[in-house]
Biopython code that builds the backbone (N, CA, C, O; Angstrom):
import numpy as np
from Bio.PDB.StructureBuilder import StructureBuilder

atoms = [
    (1, "MET", "N", (2.013, 14.501, -43.814)),
    (1, "MET", "CA", (1.819, 13.400, -44.753)),
    (1, "MET", "C", (2.990, 12.423, -44.692)),
    (1, "MET", "O", (2.816, 11.228, -44.930)),
    (2, "ARG", "N", (4.151, 12.915, -44.384)),
    (2, "ARG", "CA", (5.329, 12.037, -44.333)),
    (2, "ARG", "C", (5.222, 11.012, -43.220)),
    (2, "ARG", "O", (5.692, 9.884, -43.363)),
    (3, "VAL", "N", (4.600, 11.400, -42.102)),
    (3, "VAL", "CA", (4.458, 10.463, -40.984)),
    (3, "VAL", "C", (3.535, 9.319, -41.385)),
    (3, "VAL", "O", (3.804, 8.161, -41.067)),
    (4, "LEU", "N", (2.458, 9.638, -42.074)),
    (4, "LEU", "CA", (1.530, 8.603, -42.533)),
    (4, "LEU", "C", (2.205, 7.658, -43.520)),
    (4, "LEU", "O", (1.972, 6.450, -43.476)),
    (5, "GLU", "N", (3.030, 8.189, -44.401)),
    (5, "GLU", "CA", (3.766, 7.340, -45.336)),
    (5, "GLU", "C", (4.707, 6.402, -44.591)),
    (5, "GLU", "O", (4.807, 5.219, -44.917)),
    (6, "ALA", "N", (5.393, 6.938, -43.592)),
    (6, "ALA", "CA", (6.326, 6.107, -42.820)),
    (6, "ALA", "C", (5.590, 5.005, -42.079)),
    (6, "ALA", "O", (6.069, 3.872, -42.020)),
    (7, "VAL", "N", (4.446, 5.317, -41.520)),
    (7, "VAL", "CA", (3.650, 4.307, -40.811)),
    (7, "VAL", "C", (3.192, 3.223, -41.778)),
    (7, "VAL", "O", (3.247, 2.036, -41.456)),
    (8, "CYS", "N", (2.743, 3.626, -42.953)),
    (8, "CYS", "CA", (2.301, 2.650, -43.955)),
    (8, "CYS", "C", (3.444, 1.731, -44.365)),
    (8, "CYS", "O", (3.271, 0.516, -44.455)),
    (9, "TYR", "N", (4.607, 2.314, -44.611)),
    (9, "TYR", "CA", (5.741, 1.499, -45.041)),
    (9, "TYR", "C", (6.227, 0.567, -43.936)),
    (9, "TYR", "O", (6.608, -0.570, -44.213)),
    (10, "VAL", "N", (6.218, 1.031, -42.695)),
    (10, "VAL", "CA", (6.656, 0.181, -41.579)),
    (10, "VAL", "C", (5.707, -0.998, -41.405)),
    (10, "VAL", "O", (6.151, -2.138, -41.270)),
    (11, "PHE", "N", (4.414, -0.734, -41.408)),
    (11, "PHE", "CA", (3.450, -1.825, -41.262)),
    (11, "PHE", "C", (3.480, -2.763, -42.466)),
    (11, "PHE", "O", (3.329, -3.975, -42.310)),
    (12, "ALA", "N", (3.674, -2.213, -43.662)),
    (12, "ALA", "CA", (3.759, -3.049, -44.858)),
    (12, "ALA", "C", (4.958, -3.977, -44.770)),
    (12, "ALA", "O", (4.849, -5.168, -45.060)),
    (13, "PHE", "N", (6.099, -3.435, -44.371)),
    (13, "PHE", "CA", (7.304, -4.255, -44.237)),
    (13, "PHE", "C", (7.106, -5.338, -43.183)),
    (13, "PHE", "O", (7.504, -6.485, -43.386)),
    (14, "ALA", "N", (6.490, -4.976, -42.059)),
    (14, "ALA", "CA", (6.253, -5.954, -40.996)),
    (14, "ALA", "C", (5.326, -7.071, -41.467)),
    (14, "ALA", "O", (5.577, -8.243, -41.185)),
    (15, "LEU", "N", (4.263, -6.721, -42.178)),
    (15, "LEU", "CA", (3.335, -7.736, -42.671)),
    (15, "LEU", "C", (3.992, -8.649, -43.704)),
    (15, "LEU", "O", (3.770, -9.860, -43.698)),
    (16, "LEU", "N", (4.793, -8.071, -44.582)),
    (16, "LEU", "CA", (5.461, -8.882, -45.598)),
    (16, "LEU", "C", (6.500, -9.813, -44.983)),
    (16, "LEU", "O", (6.623, -10.965, -45.399)),
    (17, "VAL", "N", (7.241, -9.328, -44.004)),
    (17, "VAL", "CA", (8.217, -10.177, -43.318)),
    (17, "VAL", "C", (7.507, -11.285, -42.562)),
    (17, "VAL", "O", (7.936, -12.438, -42.591)),
    (18, "LEU", "N", (6.426, -10.939, -41.888)),
    (18, "LEU", "CA", (5.675, -11.950, -41.140)),
    (18, "LEU", "C", (5.107, -13.010, -42.075)),
    (18, "LEU", "O", (5.155, -14.201, -41.768)),
    (19, "ALA", "N", (4.573, -12.584, -43.206)),
    (19, "ALA", "CA", (4.033, -13.549, -44.166)),
    (19, "ALA", "C", (5.129, -14.419, -44.758)),
    (19, "ALA", "O", (4.888, -15.583, -45.080)),
    (20, "ALA", "N", (6.323, -13.876, -44.905)),
    (20, "ALA", "CA", (7.426, -14.654, -45.465)),
    (20, "ALA", "C", (7.990, -15.656, -44.463)),
    (20, "ALA", "O", (8.460, -16.726, -44.851)),
    (21, "VAL", "N", (7.946, -15.319, -43.193)),
    (21, "VAL", "CA", (8.544, -16.165, -42.161)),
    (21, "VAL", "C", (7.608, -17.292, -41.719)),
    (21, "VAL", "O", (8.055, -18.384, -41.369)),
    (22, "LEU", "N", (6.325, -17.012, -41.741)),
    (22, "LEU", "CA", (5.362, -18.015, -41.265)),
    (22, "LEU", "C", (5.320, -19.220, -42.209)),
    (22, "LEU", "O", (5.491, -19.067, -43.419)),
    (23, "PRO", "N", (5.095, -20.405, -41.663)),
    (23, "PRO", "CA", (4.988, -21.587, -42.531)),
    (23, "PRO", "C", (3.716, -21.533, -43.389)),
    (23, "PRO", "O", (2.772, -20.805, -43.081)),
    (24, "ALA", "N", (3.715, -22.310, -44.453)),
    (24, "ALA", "CA", (2.593, -22.292, -45.398)),
    (24, "ALA", "C", (1.297, -22.804, -44.775)),
    (24, "ALA", "O", (0.216, -22.516, -45.287)),
    (25, "ALA", "N", (1.385, -23.550, -43.692)),
    (25, "ALA", "CA", (0.189, -24.109, -43.067)),
    (25, "ALA", "C", (-0.603, -23.075, -42.261)),
    (25, "ALA", "O", (-1.733, -23.343, -41.851)),
    (26, "VAL", "N", (-0.024, -21.910, -42.036)),
    (26, "VAL", "CA", (-0.707, -20.870, -41.263)),
    (26, "VAL", "C", (-1.841, -20.286, -42.101)),
    (26, "VAL", "O", (-1.618, -19.844, -43.228)),
    (27, "PRO", "N", (-3.062, -20.284, -41.549)),
    (27, "PRO", "CA", (-4.173, -19.731, -42.329)),
    (27, "PRO", "C", (-4.038, -18.212, -42.498)),
    (27, "PRO", "O", (-3.528, -17.525, -41.613)),
    (28, "HIS", "N", (-4.489, -17.714, -43.611)),
    (28, "HIS", "CA", (-4.525, -16.277, -43.949)),
    (28, "HIS", "C", (-3.134, -15.669, -44.109)),
    (28, "HIS", "O", (-2.987, -14.450, -44.017)),
    (29, "ARG", "N", (-2.134, -16.473, -44.342)),
    (29, "ARG", "CA", (-0.791, -15.937, -44.587)),
    (29, "ARG", "C", (-0.778, -15.116, -45.862)),
    (29, "ARG", "O", (-0.111, -14.084, -45.925)),
    (30, "ASP", "N", (-1.497, -15.552, -46.867)),
    (30, "ASP", "CA", (-1.552, -14.805, -48.122)),
    (30, "ASP", "C", (-2.243, -13.459, -47.945)),
    (30, "ASP", "O", (-1.881, -12.483, -48.603)),
    (31, "ARG", "N", (-3.226, -13.401, -47.070)),
    (31, "ARG", "CA", (-3.911, -12.130, -46.825)),
    (31, "ARG", "C", (-2.990, -11.125, -46.149)),
    (31, "ARG", "O", (-3.093, -9.923, -46.395)),
    (32, "MET", "N", (-2.093, -11.609, -45.302)),
    (32, "MET", "CA", (-1.109, -10.708, -44.691)),
    (32, "MET", "C", (-0.193, -10.119, -45.755)),
    (32, "MET", "O", (0.139, -8.934, -45.713)),
    (33, "ALA", "N", (0.210, -10.950, -46.704)),
    (33, "ALA", "CA", (1.071, -10.463, -47.784)),
    (33, "ALA", "C", (0.334, -9.452, -48.659)),
    (33, "ALA", "O", (0.907, -8.435, -49.050)),
    (34, "TYR", "N", (-0.930, -9.724, -48.967)),
    (34, "TYR", "CA", (-1.716, -8.788, -49.773)),
    (34, "TYR", "C", (-1.921, -7.468, -49.035)),
    (34, "TYR", "O", (-1.858, -6.398, -49.640)),
    (35, "ALA", "N", (-2.164, -7.544, -47.733)),
    (35, "ALA", "CA", (-2.334, -6.321, -46.939)),
    (35, "ALA", "C", (-1.035, -5.524, -46.916)),
    (35, "ALA", "O", (-1.059, -4.295, -46.985)),
    (36, "GLY", "N", (0.094, -6.214, -46.820)),
    (36, "GLY", "CA", (1.374, -5.524, -46.848)),
    (36, "GLY", "C", (1.615, -4.832, -48.171)),
    (36, "GLY", "O", (2.094, -3.698, -48.205)),
    (37, "LEU", "N", (1.288, -5.504, -49.259)),
    (37, "LEU", "CA", (1.444, -4.884, -50.575)),
    (37, "LEU", "C", (0.515, -3.682, -50.747)),
    (37, "LEU", "O", (0.906, -2.664, -51.317)),
    (38, "ALA", "N", (-0.704, -3.807, -50.254)),
    (38, "ALA", "CA", (-1.659, -2.701, -50.354)),
    (38, "ALA", "C", (-1.178, -1.500, -49.545)),
    (38, "ALA", "O", (-1.290, -0.361, -49.998)),
    (39, "LEU", "N", (-0.643, -1.750, -48.352)),
    (39, "LEU", "CA", (-0.126, -0.643, -47.544)),
    (39, "LEU", "C", (1.097, 0.000, -48.189)),
    (39, "LEU", "O", (1.297, 1.210, -48.079)),
    (40, "ALA", "N", (1.907, -0.802, -48.856)),
    (40, "ALA", "CA", (3.077, -0.247, -49.521)),
    (40, "ALA", "C", (2.678, 0.626, -50.718)),
    (40, "ALA", "O", (3.356, 1.609, -51.017)),
    (41, "LEU", "N", (1.600, 0.278, -51.393)),
    (41, "LEU", "CA", (1.160, 1.034, -52.566)),
    (41, "LEU", "C", (0.273, 2.229, -52.221)),
    (41, "LEU", "O", (0.080, 3.115, -53.054)),
    (42, "LEU", "N", (-0.265, 2.261, -51.006)),
    (42, "LEU", "CA", (-1.194, 3.320, -50.626)),
    (42, "LEU", "C", (-0.584, 4.724, -50.726)),
    (42, "LEU", "O", (-1.194, 5.587, -51.358)),
    (43, "PRO", "N", (0.582, 4.995, -50.139)),
    (43, "PRO", "CA", (1.135, 6.359, -50.263)),
    (43, "PRO", "C", (1.477, 6.742, -51.700)),
    (43, "PRO", "O", (1.301, 7.893, -52.098)),
    (44, "THR", "N", (1.961, 5.786, -52.467)),
    (44, "THR", "CA", (2.306, 6.069, -53.862)),
    (44, "THR", "C", (1.050, 6.418, -54.661)),
    (44, "THR", "O", (1.054, 7.352, -55.462)),
    (45, "THR", "N", (-0.003, 5.672, -54.438)),
    (45, "THR", "CA", (-1.263, 5.933, -55.140)),
    (45, "THR", "C", (-1.846, 7.280, -54.739)),
    (45, "THR", "O", (-2.307, 8.036, -55.594)),
    (46, "ALA", "N", (-1.829, 7.586, -53.451)),
    (46, "ALA", "CA", (-2.351, 8.860, -52.989)),
    (46, "ALA", "C", (-1.553, 10.032, -53.569)),
    (46, "ALA", "O", (-2.130, 11.047, -53.958)),
    (47, "HIS", "N", (-0.251, 9.888, -53.623)),
    (47, "HIS", "CA", (0.587, 10.943, -54.191)),
    (47, "HIS", "C", (0.320, 11.117, -55.686)),
    (47, "HIS", "O", (0.268, 12.241, -56.185)),
    (48, "ALA", "N", (0.151, 10.001, -56.398)),
    (48, "ALA", "CA", (-0.123, 10.079, -57.828)),
    (48, "ALA", "C", (-1.475, 10.727, -58.098)),
    (48, "ALA", "O", (-1.617, 11.482, -59.060)),
    (49, "LEU", "N", (-2.460, 10.443, -57.267)),
    (49, "LEU", "CA", (-3.780, 11.041, -57.466)),
    (49, "LEU", "C", (-3.779, 12.528, -57.121)),
    (49, "LEU", "O", (-4.510, 13.306, -57.736)),
    (50, "GLN", "N", (-2.973, 12.924, -56.153)),
    (50, "GLN", "CA", (-2.900, 14.343, -55.805)),
    (50, "GLN", "C", (-2.185, 15.148, -56.881)),
    (50, "GLN", "O", (-2.454, 16.338, -57.051)),
    (51, "ALA", "N", (-1.275, 14.504, -57.610)),
    (51, "ALA", "CA", (-0.516, 15.215, -58.642)),
    (51, "ALA", "C", (-1.372, 15.572, -59.849)),
    (51, "ALA", "O", (-1.016, 16.474, -60.608)),
    (52, "HIS", "N", (-2.480, 14.892, -60.038)),
    (52, "HIS", "CA", (-3.323, 15.137, -61.209)),
    (52, "HIS", "C", (-4.383, 16.134, -60.941)),
    (52, "HIS", "O", (-5.174, 16.447, -61.830)),
]
sb = StructureBuilder()
sb.init_structure("model")
sb.init_model(0)
sb.init_chain("A")
sb.init_seg("    ")
for serial, (resi, resn, name, xyz) in enumerate(atoms, 1):
    if name == "N":
        sb.init_residue(resn, " ", resi, " ")
    sb.init_atom(name, np.array(xyz, "f"), 0.0, 1.0, " ", f" {name:<3s}", serial, name[0])
structure = sb.get_structure()
């Protein structure tokens, strides 16, 4: 499970950095940021659901 968490966090960080660096005129830049946030929250959500 730790490997999957690391992969999620790495891709989330990459997407967020890419969305931050790209100019505002780039289409779907906001979707990259949302995908990065979703990937960052995925392991936390899965862990919280398993704890219950």
